N, C-alpha and C positions, 0 to 999 in steps of 0.2 A: 637439737644444739642449736645452745644460744651464741649469738655473736656480742662482744661490748668493743669499747670502744676507752682507754684511760687516758687522763689529763694528769700526770706528775708521775709517770710509770716510773722511774728511778727513785723515787724518794720514799719514809718509810710505808703509809699505806701503799703504793702503788705497787711497790716489790711483795708486800705480801698479797696484796688482790694477784699477783700472778704467780707466787705460791697457792692461791686456793685454785685456781688455773690449773696448774702444771698437777694439782694433785688430783683433780673431778676428769681432767680431758675431756669435757663433752662443752666444753667453753672455747671458742675463738675469737684470736684478737683481729677485729678488725684496722683497729689505729692505735699509734703510739703517741703520746709528745712529753718530752722533758724537760730539762733544763740545760745543764753546760756539762754534763756525765758521759759525754761522748762515747766511752768506752762500756758504758754499760750498756747504755742504751742499744751499741752497735750488737752487743750481747741477745738481746733482746728481741730484737729483731732477726737476727740468725735462728731464734731457739720458734718463737713465735709466729713468724711471717707475714708480719701486717702490710699490708696493702699500702700504707700512709703511717709515716713518722713525720714530727715536727719538731723545733730546736727553737730557741728562743732569737738568738743571733745570726744573723744573714750568714755573717763568717763557718759558725760554725756547722751549719747546714750544707754549706761547702764543704765542709771536713769532711762531715758524716755523707754525705754523694760519693766521695772518694772511698771511700770504708766500707760502702756496700754496693756498691758497683757492677755486681757480681750477680745483685739480687734483685727481683722485679716491685721496688717498692719507692713509692714518691714521697723524697723528703719535700719541706717546707717549712717554713720559720715563721716567726713571730706572731701578733695578733691575727691576723688572716689565717695565718696554719693554724689555730687554734681553734678556729672558728671552721676551718676545714675540718678538723681531728672530731671536735663536736658535734656535727652535722653530719658526716659522714653515712652516707647509704645502705651500707650494710651494718652498719652496728644499732642495736635495738636498744643498748643501755649505752649512759655516757658513766663513768667511774670518775666524780672530781676530785681528784687528790692534791692540788694542787695547792701552793700553800699561797696568801693572798687575793686582794681584790682583782687580781690579774683575770681569777677564775670566773669571774660576774657575767662578763660579756657571751665566752661561750658556752654558758651554762644558758644563759637566756637563749642565747639561737639552738641549743640543741634540744629545750622546750618547746622554741617554734616548730624545730623539724618532726613534732611527737615521738623525742628519747625519754625514758623513763633513765632519772637521776638517781647513781648511786650517791648519796652525795656524802663527802667528807670533807669537805672546802668549807667551815666555820664563815668566811666573811662574807658569804652570798646571802646568808638569810639573813646576818648581823647588820649588814647596811641595805640588805635590798627585797629582804624578804616582805615588804608591803608591792614590789612589784613582781616578784618570784611565785611567791602564794596561789594569789587569783590567777597568772597566766600559765600553769602545772593543771588548775581546775578547770580553764577554758578552756586547754588544748588535749586536755583526758588522760596527762602520762602521772606517773606514780614517784614523789619525792621519796625515795628510801634513804632513811638515814643508816649510815657507816660508823662514827662516834659510840663508841661501845656504849655509851650514856643513855643515847637519843635512840640506839638500838633498841635497849631494854625496855624502856619505854614503849616504843612499838610494840615488842614483843608483850608484852604485859596489856597491853590494850588490845592487841590482836586475840587476846586469849580469851579476854569478855566478847568481842565481838562476836565469835567462833558459838558464844553460848545466848547469842541472841542479846544482848546487853547493847547499848547504845555509849557511844563519846559521851551524852549527856550526862552521865553518872558518873565523871569522872571530876574528884573534887582538890585534889593536889597532884602535885608531881612532887617528886621527894627524889633530889639531884644527888647524886653520892659523889664524893671527892676523896683524893687519898691527901689530901691535904700537902702533898711534894716533900719534898727533901729537907722543907723548914720549919714543919708542923712544929710549933711549942716556941717558936725563936720570939722573943720582942723584936722593936724596929732598932733596939741600937745594934744588937746581934744582925739583924740584916745587912745597916748599911757597914759589914766586912764582908760580904758576902762576896767572893770571885765567880766567872764566868763556869769556870771548871768544877765551882761545889754545886751551882744553880743545875748542872747538865748532869749529875747525877740523882736522877727520879729513882726510889726507894721499888718502885713494882713494875712498872714501865719500860717499854723500850720502844722512843720517838722520835720525831726529828727534831733539830737544836730549836727550833722557835717554839714550838709545842711544850719543847719540856721547860724554857724559860717562863713562857704564859702560865702550867703548871704551878712554879716554883712561887710566881707572883699571886697566883689565882687570878690572873686576869682573864684565863681559859674557862676556868667555871664560870666567869661571869657572862663569856660567849655564849656558853653553852645552855645559862638560865634565857638571853637571847635567842637562838636557837630554838630553845623545847618553848618558847611561845610562840613563833611561827608554826614550827611543824606540828604542834598539837593543840591549837586556839585555844590558849590561857594567857592570865595577864602575869606579871613578874610575880603579884602577890598571891598566886596560886603555883611558884615554885619556892621549892624551900632546899637551901644547900644545907646537906648533912654530910661533915666528914666520918669516912669510913675507911681507917687507915690499911686494912689489908686487901682490899681492891677487890672485895669478895664479890656483895653485893653490887651491880651495875648499874642500878637505879630502881627506884620505887613507886607507883601509883598506887594512889587513897583515892577511893571511891567516896559516894557520898552515903553509905550505909557506912562508913568508919576501916570497912576491908580494907587490905593494903595486899595488893600482892607486888611482889620482888621479884628481879632474874639474876639468877646467879651464876658465876662462871671461873674458870681464870683469869688474871688476866692478860689477856690473847685477844688482840685484834680479828686473829682470823675468823673467830666464828660471827662478828657482825660484821664484817665483809660478804663469807658466803651467806648469810642470812638475808643481805640483800640481794646478792646475786640471785639467788635460788628462789625467792619471797616467791609465793606463797611454801614452799616446798623444806625441809630441812632436809639436810643429807650429813651421813658420817663426816665427824672432823675427827681426824687423828690427833693425839695429842695428853697431855695431861689432863686426869680429872679431878675433881674434888672428894675429897678426903674426907668427909665431917669430922670422924671420930680423928683423926693427926690434926685436924684443923681445932679443936678445943673449941674455939671462943670467935665471935665477930662484935667491936666495938665497935662504938658510935660517939661524936663529939659532934658540938655547934662549933663553926668556921669562927675565926676571930677577924671580924672583917676590919676592924681599926688598926691591927698590924698589918693583916694582909688586905691593902686597899683598892687591888683591883678587881676583888668581888664588890665594895662599896659601889665604886665608881661606876663598873656596869648595869647594876643595878638601879644606880639613878639617873642613867642612858637610858636604858629601856625603859623606864618609866616617863621622862621625858621625850625619848620616839622621834620622830622625825630624822634632818640630818643628825640627832647626835650620839645615835650606835657609830656612824660612819669615823665620826671626831676622837672617837675611844678608839675606834678598831686601828684608824691610822695612826695616833698619836703611839700605843703602843706596838705598833708594827715598826716604826723608827727608831722606838726609845729603847726595842731589844734588840735590833740592829747595831746600837751608840754602844749599849752593855755589851755585847758580844764583841766586838772589835777592842773594848776595853777603855771607850772615851770616856761614858757614864760608870757612876756606881750604881748597885742595885735598887735602893730607893730612891734615887733619882728615876727611872721607869715612871715612879707613881706622880712624882714631880709634874713631869713632862706632858703627864696626861692630865693631871690637873688641870696645869695651867691652860692648854689647850681646849679642853671642856669649858673653861671659865671666861674664855678670849671667842664665842664661837656664838655667832646669833641662829638659834635653827630653821631652819625649812621644815615645814610640815610634810610633805610629802616628797620631797626629791623625785626624780626623773635617772635614769643612768648617768646621764651626764652631768646634773647639778651631783650626785655623788662625786662623782669620779674629778666635779673640780674640787670638791670639796678636801678629798684626801689630799689634793696637789697643795691646796692652803695650807691646810694641817703642816705638811711636810718645810714649805717659806717659814711658816711660824715658826716652828722649831728650829729650822738651820738661822734663825733672826736672833731667837734667843738665847741659844745652843750656837755660838759660831766654831766649835769645836766641831760641830756634825758633821761640816761641810767638809 
């Protein structure tokens, strides 16, 4: 019996993680953490019986205690609560499905406590990969990617290792992208985009922030940075390919020119289950690929001059140091403003560019400097764009 804790249990990845748990029946939930969806969290507590649950606000913790007063569950809150969930003694694996840089400190604490990490929080490696990966190696814990693209790469590399080939034969990562809802549009057309348009992804069902990130292609840029840390490659060894059908989740090219791809339907439950049961493969109910019906799979180059998020992310990845934190923080705040209707779609790029241009890079920031950089970016945006406050 495997036991896990979940950060972000009421979000898209968190709820699908619990779907996988529900379908298999041999995973116990030791702890859950969520934001403000108390009704759903209460239902999860009653179904999965964790011994520990966390919310962010103190008042929400008080309200949740009253809701589950009949159950033997400890309710905690805030960053200290997230850290308590992360190091929960009974859990062997921490699923980090929480959105934002709030996930970094709990992830570090979990690694120090010897927990394997099923990683769905992009910000952890984007901003602190230089701290996370050496720490995981030192502690002997696994970082198991949950993003469909990184899981695909992980699976391709594992297939080679099972044949006795080393990671050193990896030549290039081919990171696929759907192109998002605005594939083929030009800059002028993007200026007319509204939040409700950007939230209509053609293939995937995701949370609001990541759906906007997919539309700007910032998300793919963040995935490039993640891939560099997970698989020990440089940005120049990662090529982004638009694959509109979202059937090929990513590919790996080896030194001899061979390419191995991982394919499947656009369903996040597969990478989640693979991470939870690694190295086992389990039966997973759902639609299977029918190649005769599929007919064809197409490929395109991305358009980084229109979808500047990808271009800026490659720039931040190559510069390194604290610059990825700047890009991530600027994007996080800009997306929030766009969803609130306070800025236009293309102003997301303007905000990222401004913050990157006005930042003095620290080469190897510690966790305190990373968080200080995040706050400095937020303050820069509030000063430059008064409507953000």
